[in-house]
C-alpha positions as CSV (number, residue, x, y, z in Angstrom):
1,X,-18.1,40.7,-1.1
2,X,-18.1,40.0,-4.8
3,X,-15.7,42.9,-5.4
4,X,-13.4,41.5,-2.7
5,X,-13.3,38.1,-4.3
6,X,-12.6,39.6,-7.7
7,X,-9.8,41.6,-6.2
8,X,-8.3,38.5,-4.7
9,X,-8.4,36.8,-8.0
10,X,-6.8,39.6,-10.0
11,X,-3.0,39.8,-10.3
12,X,-1.3,43.0,-9.2
13,X,-1.5,45.7,-11.8
14,X,-3.6,43.6,-14.1
15,X,-7.3,43.5,-15.1
16,X,-7.6,39.9,-16.1
17,X,-8.2,37.1,-13.6
18,X,-5.1,35.4,-12.4
19,X,-4.5,32.0,-13.9
20,X,-3.3,29.2,-11.7
21,X,0.1,27.7,-12.6
22,X,-0.5,24.3,-14.2
23,X,2.4,21.8,-13.8
24,X,0.9,18.7,-15.3
25,X,3.8,16.5,-14.1
26,X,2.5,17.0,-10.6
27,X,-0.4,14.8,-11.5
28,X,1.5,12.7,-13.9
29,X,0.2,9.3,-12.8
30,X,-3.4,10.4,-12.8
31,X,-3.1,12.1,-16.2
32,X,-1.4,9.0,-17.7
33,X,-4.3,6.8,-16.5
34,X,-7.0,9.2,-17.7
35,X,-5.3,9.7,-21.1
36,X,-4.7,6.0,-21.4
37,X,-8.5,5.4,-21.0
38,X,-9.3,8.0,-23.7
39,X,-6.6,6.6,-26.0
40,X,-7.8,3.1,-25.7
41,X,-11.4,4.1,-26.4
42,X,-10.3,6.1,-29.4
43,X,-8.2,3.3,-30.7
44,X,-10.9,0.8,-30.4
45,X,-13.3,3.1,-32.1
46,X,-11.1,3.9,-35.1
47,X,-9.5,0.6,-35.8
48,X,-11.8,-1.5,-38.1
49,X,-9.8,-4.7,-37.9
50,X,-10.1,-7.0,-34.9
51,X,-7.3,-6.4,-32.5
52,X,-5.3,-9.3,-31.1
53,X,-6.6,-11.2,-28.1
54,X,-5.3,-9.7,-24.9
55,X,-4.5,-6.4,-26.5
56,X,-6.8,-4.4,-24.3
57,X,-5.5,-5.9,-21.1
58,X,-1.9,-5.5,-22.3
59,X,-2.6,-1.8,-23.2
60,X,-4.1,-1.2,-19.7
61,X,-1.2,-2.9,-17.9
62,X,1.2,-0.9,-20.0
63,X,-0.6,2.3,-19.0
64,X,-0.4,1.3,-15.4
65,X,3.3,0.5,-15.6
66,X,3.9,4.0,-17.2
67,X,1.9,5.6,-14.4
68,X,3.9,3.7,-11.8
69,X,7.2,5.0,-13.3
70,X,5.8,8.5,-13.2
71,X,4.8,7.9,-9.6
72,X,8.3,6.8,-8.7
73,X,9.7,10.0,-10.3
74,X,7.1,12.1,-8.4
75,X,7.9,10.3,-5.1
76,X,11.5,11.5,-5.4
77,X,10.5,15.0,-6.4
78,X,8.1,15.6,-3.6
79,X,10.7,14.3,-1.2
80,X,12.2,17.7,-1.4
81,X,9.0,19.1,0.0
82,X,5.3,18.9,-0.6
83,X,3.5,21.6,-2.5
84,X,0.1,22.7,-3.7
85,X,-0.8,23.0,-7.4
86,X,-3.5,23.8,-9.9
87,X,-4.6,26.9,-7.9
88,X,-4.2,25.2,-4.6
89,X,-6.9,22.7,-5.6
90,X,-4.6,19.6,-5.3
91,X,-1.9,18.7,-2.8
92,X,1.3,17.2,-4.2
93,X,2.8,15.1,-1.4
94,X,4.0,11.6,-0.7
95,X,0.6,10.8,0.8
96,X,-1.0,11.3,-2.6
97,X,1.8,9.5,-4.5
98,X,1.3,6.5,-2.1
99,X,-2.3,6.1,-3.2
100,X,-1.4,6.7,-6.8
101,X,0.7,3.5,-6.5
102,X,-2.0,1.5,-4.7
103,X,-4.8,2.5,-7.1
104,X,-2.6,1.9,-10.2
105,X,-1.6,-1.6,-8.9
106,X,-5.3,-2.4,-8.3
107,X,-6.1,-1.3,-11.9
108,X,-3.4,-3.5,-13.3
109,X,-4.4,-6.6,-11.3
110,X,-8.0,-6.1,-12.2
111,X,-7.2,-5.8,-15.9
112,X,-5.2,-9.1,-15.8
113,X,-8.1,-10.9,-14.2
114,X,-10.7,-9.3,-16.5
115,X,-8.9,-10.5,-19.6
116,X,-9.8,-14.2,-19.3
117,X,-13.1,-13.3,-17.6
118,X,-14.4,-11.3,-20.5
119,X,-13.3,-13.9,-23.0
120,X,-15.0,-16.7,-21.1
121,X,-18.2,-14.6,-20.8
122,X,-18.0,-13.6,-24.5
123,X,-17.9,-9.9,-23.6
124,X,-14.3,-9.1,-24.8
125,X,-13.9,-5.5,-25.7
126,X,-12.3,-2.3,-24.5
127,X,-15.2,-1.0,-22.3
128,X,-14.3,-2.6,-19.0
129,X,-10.7,-1.5,-19.3
130,X,-11.6,2.1,-20.1
131,X,-14.0,2.2,-17.1
132,X,-11.3,0.7,-14.8
133,X,-8.8,3.4,-15.9
134,X,-11.4,6.2,-15.6
135,X,-12.5,5.0,-12.2
136,X,-8.9,4.8,-11.0
137,X,-8.2,8.3,-12.2
138,X,-11.2,9.5,-10.1
139,X,-9.7,7.7,-7.1
140,X,-6.3,9.3,-7.7
141,X,-8.0,12.7,-7.8
142,X,-9.6,12.0,-4.5
143,X,-6.3,11.1,-2.9
144,X,-4.7,14.4,-4.0
145,X,-7.6,16.7,-3.6
146,X,-7.0,19.8,-1.5
147,X,-10.5,21.2,-2.1
148,X,-13.8,19.6,-1.1
149,X,-15.3,20.4,-4.6
150,X,-12.4,18.7,-6.3
151,X,-12.8,15.8,-3.9
152,X,-16.4,15.5,-4.9
153,X,-15.5,15.5,-8.6
154,X,-13.1,12.7,-8.0
155,X,-15.6,10.8,-6.0
156,X,-18.2,11.0,-8.7
157,X,-15.7,10.1,-11.4
158,X,-14.8,7.0,-9.4
159,X,-18.5,6.1,-8.6
160,X,-20.1,6.7,-12.0
161,X,-17.6,4.3,-13.6
162,X,-18.3,1.7,-10.9
163,X,-22.0,2.0,-11.5
164,X,-21.5,0.8,-15.1
165,X,-18.9,-1.8,-14.1
166,X,-21.2,-3.3,-11.5
167,X,-23.9,-3.9,-14.1
168,X,-21.4,-4.9,-16.8
169,X,-22.6,-8.5,-17.1
170,X,-25.8,-7.7,-19.0
171,X,-27.0,-11.4,-19.1
172,X,-27.0,-11.7,-15.3
173,X,-30.0,-10.2,-13.5
174,X,-27.9,-10.1,-10.4
175,X,-25.4,-7.8,-12.1
176,X,-28.1,-5.3,-13.1
177,X,-29.6,-5.4,-9.6
178,X,-26.2,-4.7,-8.1
179,X,-25.7,-1.7,-10.4
180,X,-29.1,-0.3,-9.5
181,X,-28.6,-0.8,-5.7
182,X,-25.2,0.8,-5.9
183,X,-26.4,3.7,-7.9
184,X,-29.4,4.5,-5.7
185,X,-27.6,4.3,-2.4
186,X,-24.5,6.0,-3.7
187,X,-26.7,8.9,-4.9
188,X,-28.0,9.3,-1.3
189,X,-24.5,9.2,0.1
190,X,-23.3,11.8,-2.5
191,X,-26.2,14.0,-1.4
192,X,-25.1,13.8,2.2
193,X,-21.6,14.5,1.2
194,X,-22.5,17.5,-0.9
195,X,-24.7,18.9,1.9
196,X,-21.8,18.5,4.2
197,X,-19.6,20.5,1.8
198,X,-22.3,23.2,1.8
199,X,-22.5,23.4,5.7
200,X,-18.7,23.4,5.9
201,X,-18.5,26.3,3.5
202,X,-21.3,28.1,5.4
203,X,-19.3,27.8,8.6
204,X,-15.8,28.6,7.3
205,X,-16.4,30.5,4.1
206,X,-14.2,28.2,2.0
207,X,-14.1,24.7,0.5
208,X,-10.2,24.7,0.3
209,X,-8.8,22.3,3.0
210,X,-5.9,24.5,3.9
211,X,-8.1,27.6,4.1
212,X,-10.6,25.7,6.4
213,X,-7.7,24.6,8.6
214,X,-6.4,28.2,8.8
215,X,-9.9,29.5,9.6
216,X,-10.3,27.0,12.5
217,X,-6.8,27.9,13.8
218,X,-7.7,31.6,14.0
219,X,-11.3,31.2,15.3
220,X,-12.9,29.6,18.3
221,X,-14.8,26.5,17.0
222,X,-16.1,25.2,20.3
223,X,-19.9,24.8,20.0
224,X,-19.8,25.5,16.3
225,X,-22.8,23.4,15.4
226,X,-22.9,24.2,11.7
227,X,-19.3,23.1,11.2
228,X,-19.8,19.9,13.2
229,X,-22.9,19.1,11.3
230,X,-20.9,19.5,8.0
231,X,-18.2,17.2,9.3
232,X,-20.8,14.6,10.3
233,X,-22.3,14.6,6.8
234,X,-18.9,14.4,5.2
235,X,-18.3,11.3,7.3
236,X,-21.5,9.8,6.1
237,X,-20.2,10.1,2.5
238,X,-16.8,8.7,3.4
239,X,-18.4,5.9,5.5
240,X,-20.4,4.7,2.5
241,X,-17.4,4.6,0.2
242,X,-15.3,2.6,2.6
243,X,-18.2,0.3,3.6
244,X,-18.1,1.1,7.3
245,X,-21.0,0.1,9.5
246,X,-23.8,1.4,9.5
247,X,-23.2,2.6,5.9
248,X,-22.4,-0.8,4.6
249,X,-25.8,-2.2,3.6
250,X,-25.0,-2.0,-0.1
251,X,-21.8,-4.0,0.1
252,X,-23.0,-7.7,0.3
253,X,-25.5,-7.4,-2.6
254,X,-23.3,-5.3,-4.8
255,X,-20.2,-7.5,-4.3
256,X,-22.2,-10.6,-5.0
257,X,-23.9,-9.4,-8.1
258,X,-21.0,-7.5,-9.8
259,X,-18.6,-9.3,-12.1
260,X,-15.8,-10.9,-10.0
261,X,-12.9,-8.8,-11.3
262,X,-15.0,-5.7,-10.7
263,X,-15.7,-6.8,-7.2
264,X,-12.0,-7.1,-6.5
265,X,-11.3,-3.7,-7.9
266,X,-14.2,-2.2,-5.9
267,X,-12.9,-3.8,-2.7
268,X,-9.3,-2.7,-3.4
269,X,-9.1,0.6,-5.3
270,X,-12.5,2.1,-4.2
271,X,-11.8,1.5,-0.5
272,X,-8.3,2.8,-0.8
273,X,-9.5,6.0,-2.5
274,X,-12.2,6.5,0.1
275,X,-9.8,6.1,3.0
276,X,-7.3,8.4,1.2
277,X,-9.8,11.2,1.2
278,X,-11.0,10.5,4.7
279,X,-7.5,10.5,6.1
280,X,-6.5,13.7,4.3
281,X,-9.7,15.6,5.3
282,X,-9.5,14.5,9.0
283,X,-5.8,14.9,9.6
284,X,-4.9,17.9,7.4
285,X,-8.0,19.9,8.0
286,X,-10.1,18.8,11.0
287,X,-7.3,17.7,13.4
288,X,-8.3,20.6,15.7
289,X,-11.6,18.9,16.2
290,X,-10.0,15.6,17.1
291,X,-11.8,15.5,20.4
292,X,-15.1,15.6,18.6
293,X,-14.6,13.1,15.8
294,X,-12.4,10.5,17.6
295,X,-15.4,9.0,19.6
296,X,-17.4,8.7,16.4
297,X,-14.5,6.9,14.6
298,X,-14.2,4.6,17.6
299,X,-17.8,3.6,17.3
300,X,-17.6,3.1,13.6
301,X,-14.5,0.9,14.0
302,X,-16.2,-1.3,16.7
303,X,-19.3,-1.7,14.6
304,X,-17.4,-2.5,11.5
305,X,-15.1,-5.0,13.2
306,X,-17.9,-6.9,14.9
307,X,-20.7,-6.8,12.3
308,X,-18.3,-7.7,9.5
309,X,-16.8,-10.6,11.4
310,X,-20.0,-12.0,12.9
311,X,-22.1,-11.8,9.7
312,X,-19.3,-13.3,7.5
313,X,-19.5,-16.5,9.6
314,X,-23.0,-17.3,8.5
315,X,-22.5,-16.8,4.8
316,X,-22.6,-19.7,2.3
317,X,-21.7,-17.6,-0.7
318,X,-17.9,-16.8,-1.0
319,X,-18.5,-13.3,-2.5
320,X,-20.9,-12.3,0.3
321,X,-18.4,-13.7,2.8
322,X,-15.6,-11.6,1.4
323,X,-17.9,-8.6,1.3
324,X,-18.5,-8.8,5.1
325,X,-14.8,-9.5,5.4
326,X,-14.1,-6.2,3.6
327,X,-16.3,-4.5,6.1
328,X,-14.3,-6.1,8.9
329,X,-11.0,-4.9,7.3
330,X,-12.4,-1.4,7.1
331,X,-12.8,-1.5,10.9
332,X,-9.0,-2.2,11.3
333,X,-8.1,0.7,9.1
334,X,-10.4,2.9,11.2
335,X,-8.5,1.7,14.3
336,X,-5.4,3.4,12.9
337,X,-7.4,6.6,12.1
338,X,-8.9,6.7,15.6
339,X,-5.4,6.5,17.2
340,X,-4.7,9.9,15.5
341,X,-0.9,9.3,15.7
342,X,1.9,8.9,13.2
343,X,2.0,5.2,14.0
344,X,-1.8,5.0,13.4
345,X,-1.6,6.7,10.0
346,X,1.3,4.6,9.0
347,X,-0.5,1.5,10.1
348,X,-3.6,2.5,8.2
349,X,-1.6,3.1,5.0
350,X,0.3,-0.2,5.3
351,X,-3.0,-2.0,5.9
352,X,-4.6,-0.6,2.8
353,X,-1.6,-1.5,0.7
354,X,-1.5,-5.1,2.0
355,X,-5.3,-5.5,1.8
356,X,-5.4,-4.4,-1.8
357,X,-3.1,-7.2,-2.9
358,X,-4.8,-9.7,-0.7
359,X,-8.3,-9.0,-1.9
360,X,-7.4,-8.6,-5.6
361,X,-5.7,-12.1,-5.5
362,X,-8.8,-13.5,-3.7
363,X,-11.2,-12.3,-6.3
364,X,-9.0,-13.5,-9.1
365,X,-9.4,-17.0,-7.7
366,X,-13.2,-16.4,-7.2
367,X,-13.3,-15.4,-10.9
368,X,-11.8,-18.8,-11.9
369,X,-14.0,-20.9,-9.6
370,X,-17.1,-19.1,-10.7
371,X,-16.7,-20.6,-14.2
372,X,-18.9,-19.6,-17.1
373,X,-21.8,-17.4,-16.0
374,X,-20.0,-16.2,-12.9
375,X,-22.5,-17.9,-10.7
376,X,-20.8,-20.8,-8.9
377,X,-19.8,-19.1,-5.8
378,X,-21.1,-21.3,-3.0
379,X,-18.4,-22.5,-0.6
380,X,-19.1,-26.0,-1.6
381,X,-17.7,-25.2,-5.0
382,X,-14.3,-25.1,-3.3
383,X,-14.6,-28.6,-1.9
384,X,-11.6,-30.8,-2.9
385,X,-9.9,-28.0,-4.8
386,X,-6.5,-29.0,-3.5
387,X,-6.8,-32.4,-5.2
388,X,-7.8,-30.9,-8.5
389,X,-5.7,-27.7,-8.6
390,X,-3.1,-27.7,-5.8
391,X,-1.5,-24.4,-6.9
392,X,-4.9,-22.6,-6.9
393,X,-5.8,-24.0,-3.5
394,X,-2.4,-23.1,-2.0
395,X,-2.6,-19.6,-3.4
396,X,-6.1,-19.0,-1.9
397,X,-4.9,-20.5,1.4
398,X,-2.1,-17.9,1.6
399,X,-4.4,-15.0,0.8
400,X,-7.1,-16.1,3.3
401,X,-4.5,-16.7,6.0
402,X,-3.2,-13.3,5.4
403,X,-6.6,-11.8,5.8
404,X,-7.0,-13.7,9.0
405,X,-3.8,-12.2,10.3
406,X,-1.7,-15.4,10.4
407,X,2.1,-14.7,11.1
408,X,4.6,-14.5,8.2
409,X,2.0,-12.8,6.0
410,X,1.4,-9.1,5.3
411,X,-2.0,-9.4,7.0
412,X,-0.4,-10.2,10.3
413,X,1.9,-7.1,10.2
414,X,-1.0,-4.9,9.1
415,X,-3.2,-5.9,12.0
416,X,-0.2,-5.7,14.4
417,X,0.6,-2.1,13.5
418,X,-2.9,-0.7,13.7
419,X,-3.5,-2.5,17.0
420,X,-0.2,-1.3,18.3
421,X,-1.3,2.2,17.4
422,X,-4.5,1.7,19.4
423,X,-2.4,0.5,22.5
424,X,0.0,3.4,22.1
425,X,-2.9,5.9,22.2
426,X,-4.4,4.0,25.2
427,X,-7.5,2.8,23.3
428,X,-7.2,-0.5,25.1
429,X,-10.8,-1.5,24.6
430,X,-10.6,-0.9,20.9
431,X,-7.4,-3.0,20.7
432,X,-9.1,-5.9,22.6
433,X,-12.1,-5.7,20.2
434,X,-9.7,-5.9,17.3
435,X,-8.3,-9.1,18.8
436,X,-11.7,-10.5,19.3
437,X,-12.8,-9.7,15.7
438,X,-9.7,-11.4,14.4
439,X,-10.5,-14.5,16.3
440,X,-14.0,-14.6,14.9
441,X,-12.8,-13.9,11.4
442,X,-10.3,-16.8,11.6
443,X,-13.2,-19.2,11.8
444,X,-14.8,-18.3,8.4
445,X,-11.4,-18.1,6.7
446,X,-10.4,-21.5,8.0
447,X,-13.7,-23.0,7.0
448,X,-13.0,-22.2,3.4
449,X,-9.4,-23.5,3.7
450,X,-10.6,-26.8,5.3
451,X,-13.2,-27.1,2.5
452,X,-10.5,-26.9,-0.2
453,X,-8.3,-29.5,1.5
454,X,-11.2,-31.9,2.3
455,X,-12.5,-34.8,0.2
456,X,-13.8,-34.0,-3.2
457,X,-17.1,-35.6,-2.3
458,X,-19.8,-33.5,-0.9
459,X,-22.1,-34.3,2.0
460,X,-24.5,-36.2,-0.3
461,X,-21.7,-38.4,-1.6
462,X,-21.6,-36.7,-5.0
463,X,-18.6,-35.1,-6.6
464,X,-18.0,-31.5,-5.6
465,X,-19.2,-29.0,-8.2
466,X,-15.6,-27.9,-9.1
467,X,-14.8,-29.3,-12.6
468,X,-11.9,-31.5,-13.2
469,X,-10.6,-29.3,-16.0
470,X,-10.2,-26.0,-14.1
471,X,-7.9,-23.9,-16.2
472,X,-5.8,-21.1,-14.8
473,X,-5.7,-18.4,-17.5
474,X,-2.3,-16.6,-18.1
475,X,-3.4,-13.2,-17.0
476,X,-5.1,-14.4,-13.9
477,X,-2.1,-16.6,-13.1
478,X,0.2,-13.5,-13.4
479,X,-2.1,-11.6,-11.0
480,X,-2.1,-14.5,-8.5
481,X,1.7,-14.8,-8.6
482,X,2.1,-11.1,-8.0
483,X,-0.4,-10.9,-5.1
484,X,0.8,-14.1,-3.4
485,X,4.5,-13.2,-3.6
486,X,3.8,-9.7,-2.3
487,X,1.7,-11.1,0.6
488,X,4.5,-13.4,1.6
489,X,7.5,-11.2,0.8
490,X,6.3,-8.4,3.1
491,X,7.0,-10.7,6.0
492,X,10.7,-11.0,5.0
493,X,12.7,-8.5,7.0
494,X,14.5,-6.6,4.3
495,X,11.4,-6.1,2.2
496,X,9.3,-5.4,5.4
497,X,11.4,-2.4,6.2
498,X,11.2,-1.0,2.7
499,X,7.4,-1.3,2.6
500,X,7.1,0.2,6.1
501,X,9.3,3.1,5.1
502,X,7.1,3.6,2.1
503,X,4.1,3.8,4.4
504,X,5.8,6.0,7.0
505,X,7.1,8.4,4.4
506,X,3.5,9.0,3.2
507,X,2.1,9.9,6.6
508,X,3.1,13.6,6.4
509,X,-0.1,15.0,4.8
510,X,0.2,18.5,3.4
């Protein structure tokens, strides 16, 4: 067998191993983000003088803009036809480029929010920005991976950076606790995922997604317990990363304890990367086993929808509420996956794009309200916010209403498309549960909105804890403008069609 493998690796007429063709422009956005992280770290290490305030955030945003330009060029290039690269280890298609854009946007928004946060907490430096870029590069590798081993490398690159980011606020015990919980539980999920890779390799003889799909097309897989066990363990790893019930237990504590800009990035970029890998593996490789995995996805979607919505209702901490809300939103993305149709895939992609902007904007506001120490996150901290900072209250209202699925927002369209996909695939019960979960979720979103527009006096007659001099930093303000405008603009017909075409064009997975 070893001789056979060596023979396959050797070029015709040659004695040396064949080297894969490396076209670095195929992964231009990911390479730009990774090189940007290394360049920023090197620059901060070599320059002895103190760099201007805001330089690290500006450098990160500049790197992201460059990556987005590269993604735009790559989008047009792969429109001629998707391809495999780097020894068939990565897939270069519009699906991958779509997530390059989503993850790059999340990095930029997180960097804008982190600038003022780090200054306020007296932790200004390049470290958080470097980790954001490296974590984003790992997420981009996950989105384009065509091999389970490469996918695992991307997953670990994403996760290891997030471990450090979760515990970045060294003066807060909650931050260290969040990092430890995330590290331990993530290690377990990685073990499940790696074992799933091993079982899949044992059943098919390959870790390459296209090779696995070819093997299943040429072999009878009915009753193949080893392959189904491998698929189940892979799903455990994916379920942890996207915070789907019952693999969600880490989410509330980690979201609550992590620095607010990091929590937003975790909810946006990490979830997008997890779903990118999940969608690619299930649709490009295991579509032949659809009858086996669709019922499991159905159950995960129902549990995520209901558990996320019901437990969010009883939360008094805004970050924990948004954590359970994130679990609820994962359920809606799973509805599109369960439909297993082109409309379902497009709905899931559109949902992830819309949710990234909604949640990044929400945590930008949470970062401001948390004030110095990043500890003031009770819902009562938002009482009377409209009277003190109308722009802040109105921005948060738009973002919360979008998450609730109110018409004329991106959130309404996102829910509409995934539920329409469920109806189209005759999953009527799942569609009804989606409507029910949306009704429950509306309660806790409206509770926060009513608190912001209520009197500035609390129940005890004292002034609400929100300070009268609540400044909106420039970087965070830019992030809010971008997220709110995107959330509203998506509902405007010309822009709606462009965003929908962007999502539809990315549904053809190599």
